[in-house]
N, C-alpha and C positions, 0 to 999 in steps of 0.2 A: 293416469293412477297407475294401470299395470307397468309402463315405464319407468316409474318411480320407485315401483316396488323393485322390478328386476336390474335396474341400475346399479344397485350395490352389488347382486349378484353377478352380474354380467363384467363390473369392472373388475371383483374378486376373479371371476373365472379367468379374463383377459389377463391378469396379472399372473396366476397361477400356470396358465398356458404359456406365457411370456418366459416364465423361470425354467419350468419343464422343457420349455424349447431351448432354453438357453443351458440348461444343465445335460441334457441328451447331446445337445451338438457338441459342448464341450468333451462328453464321454467318448462320442465318435471321432471327434478329432484326436483325443490321446489314444484310442485304441487304434486309430489308422496310423499314426505316428510307431506304437508302440508297433505294428506290424513291420513296418518299415525300416525298425530300430537296429543296426548291425550290431548291436553292444549289448541287446537283451538275447539271450539264448534260447528263449521260446519263440521268435517272432521267426516268420517263416523268411523273412530276408536275410535273417542272422545264419538258419539251416541250407539256404540255399548259399551262401557265402562260405559256410564251411564246408559243404560238397564241391563248392569250387574250387576250394584252399586245396584240399584234399586230392582232385583231378589233377591240378596244376601241379603238385609234388610228385605226384606219380607219374605225369608226362615228364617232369623234370628230370625225375630219376632214371627214368627208360631213354631218352635223348642222351644224358650223362654217360651211361650203360653203354648204349650204341655208339657213342663218339669214342669212348674209351677202346672198343672194341675195334672201333674203325681205325683207330691211332696205332693198336698194335698189329692189325694186318699191313698196315701201309709200311710200319717198321719192318715186318717181314719181308714185303715183297723188296723194301729197299734195299735189305741185306740179301735176298737171293740175287737179284740184280747185281748188287756188287758182286756176289760171289761167283757169278755166271759170267760176268767181265773180267774178273780176276782169272778166272779157270779158263777162259779164252786166253786171253793176253800169255797166261803162262803157257798154255799150248802152244802160241805162236812163237814165243821166245823159246822154246823146247824145241820146236819144227827147224828154227833156223839155223842151230846149232847141233842137229841130230841127224839120223836118218829117216827122220820122219817129213823130211824138206817136201817129199813125193815129187809130184811128174813134173813140174815145172822146173825144179831142180835135175832131174835125171833128164828132162830134153834139153838142159844148159851143157850137160856132162855126154850126153850124147852128139853133140856138136863140137865138143871139142875132140872128142875121140873119133870121128869121123875125120878131122883136120890133121891128127897126130896119124893115123891110119895112111891117109891120103899121102902125109910128107915121107912116109916110109913104104909108100908105094902098095900098099896094104887096102884091102877092104873093110870096112866095118859093117855090123848087124846090130841090131838093137835086138835082143834076147829076152827084155825084160818081160815082157808079155807073154811068155811062151813057158807051159809047165813043165818043170824040171821031173828028173826020175823021183823026187820025195815029193809026195804028194801033199797040195798046197802050197809049193814051193815055186822058184821060178829059177832059170838055168844059172843067173848069176852076174856075175863082174866079167870083164875081159881082159885078158893079159896077150902077150906075144910069144906067140912058142918059138921052139929051135929052127922054124925057115921064116921067121920073121912075118908071121901071120897073128892075127888075131883070132884069140880063140876063148871059151867060155873057161874061169879060173874055177879051180876044183879044189876043196877041202884037200888038205894033205901036199901042196904041190907049192909049199912054201920055200922049200929049198931049189925049186926051180926057178919061184918068182923072183928071188934072190940075183940066179944069175943074168936071169931076162932084163931086169932094171939094170945090171951093169951094163950088159951088151946093148941097151937102146940110150944108155947115157954117151955112149960114144960115139 
């Protein structure tokens, strides 16, 4: 008897419990799906996705800015290297045709002058490293004097030099 009286109540309780569990499970699954829905602006996943997108944009902008800066610096270095190379080439070209030839050219000239002096029966001495009377100057070039000796060429000796060249050419 008690079971007969409780049966409808138990049946109703079981049916209500089943309905509530179904509704609550459905609500729970809907809430869980809403939490992971990136299209819903209130969901944590959507908030997290927006944060990641903002961070990605910031990093991309920084990377692009750094790339532009690096490209500018590389261009500046390339220009500097080209200018340095051009300057070195220009200096080398200028040195080949001017008195900037330096010691290597002077050494060749001294060898030739020694041969000329020996051919004339004279001696030749290089005075290019010996300081002259004027501060920070050297004694200078050589020419033959009236006794057919090689001696330093001095400014103002142009009239003597013409006569000396005339004698040397004979």
